[in-house]
N, C-alpha and C positions, 0 to 999 in steps of 0.2 A: 354810428353806422346805420341804425334803424331810421334815423331822420333823413340821411342821405338817400336811402333806398326809397322812402316815401316821396322825396323830392324828384328823384329820377323817374319813378313811376308816373308822377303827375306830369312831368315834362313829356314823357312818351305818349301818354293818353292825349295830351293837348296836341302834340304833333300828328297823331293818328286822326283826330277829329279834324284838324286843319287840312290834312291831305285828303280826307273824304269830302270835305266841302269844296275844295279846289277841284278835285276830280269831277264832282257833280256839275259844277259850274262850267268846266271846259266841255264836258259831254253835252250839256244842255245848249250851250252856244253853238256847237258844231251842228246839232240837230236843227237848230232854228235858222241856219244860214239860208237865205232866200236865193234860189237860183235853179239851174237845171240839174237834176239828179241823173247821174249816169251809172247804171248797174252793169258791171262787166267782171267776169271771172270771180264771182262771189264777193266783189268789192263794190262799195258805194262811194262815188266821188260827186261832190257838189261844186259846180262852177257858178259862182255868184254872178248875177246879171251884169253887174258893173265890171266884172273881170273879162267879159267877152269882148274881144277885139272887133269893134263894129266897123262895118263898111256899108256903103249904099249899094243897092241892087234893085232892079225893076224887071217886071215881066207881066205876062198875061196869065190869069187863072180862069178856068172854065168851071162854071157851076153845074149842078145836077141837071139843069135844063139845056145845057149845051151853050149857054151864053158866056161870052168872053168879056173880061174886064181887066184893064191895065192898072197896075199898082206900083208905087215906089215904096221901097222898104229900107230899113236900116237894121242890120243884124250881122250874121256871119254864116259862111258855108258850114254845114254840119261837120264836114270832114276836118276843117281847121279847128273846130271846137273840140272834137275828139282828140286831135293831135295835141292841142293845148293841155288836155287832161292826161296825156301820155297813154292814150288808148289807140291801138291799131286795129284795123279791120281788113278783111279780105273781100274779094268780089262775091264770094259765096256766103258771107256773113248775113244773117237776118237781124234786122233792128226793129224793135217794137217801140212805138211812141205812144205814151199814155198821158192823157190830159188830167187836170185836177178833178174832173167829174168822171174819170175812168173810161172815157172814150179812147179807143186805141186803133192804130193803123200800123202797117208794116212797110218796110222798104228793104230792098236788097243792098248789100254792100256795094255792088257794082254801080248802083244809082247814086249812092252817097259819094263814091269816089269820082263820079263823072263831074267835071267842072261845069258850074252854072246850073246844076240840077236841083240839089236839096239844100235848103237854108233854114236857119232859125231866125225868125223875124222878131225884133223887139219894138219896132215902130212900123206903122202902115200909113202911107199917105200923110206923113208929118205928125201923126198922133201916136202916143205911147199905147202899146198893146197892154191891156190890163189883165191881171189875174182875176179869177172868179170873185175873190174877196177884196179886190182893189189892189193897188200897188203894181209894180212891174210884172208883166206876164210875157208870154211868148207864143208864137204860132209857127208850126212847121209849114214850110212852103216847099212843094214839089212841082217844079215847072215841067210842063209837058204832059201832065195827067189829063185824061179825057173828061174828068170831073173832079171836084174839089174834096172828095171823101178823105184824102190823106192830108188836107190842110188842117191839121189838128190844132184847134184853138185851145188856149189855156194849157199849153204843153208843160208838163212837169217832169216826166221821166223818160229816159231813153234806156231800153234794156238791150244789151248786146248779147245775142244768143247763137 
């Protein structure tokens, strides 16, 4: 009986160690998923860049000097990305967009819900938008702004507040 108890304890310890290692690996891989982080209702959702249903869109952006330039993008309307993540917003919702270097800008839910207004761009004029450290990145595009202060480059996080 004593030998069986020792064997049982060894098996239980081995299972506990294995469960701990497996849990650590799963948690680590979830944290390292590269994509857009959406914070809503105290929950963090990461949409991988390759999971975003891309479409082409184009339009004019105005810089701080008032100069307009036309660009062709590939990405998705922000509203459809939120929908894909199972996150709903209202017209009065405030969304904060934060870049990898902590620059931030805000938009109202009414803007995000307006067709053709707010997009997440993954390519610009045929070139991949890169993150600060390379690899896929993203840029917030808000058409109709009088200047490009909300064209957040290196977009990483959307906080729904």
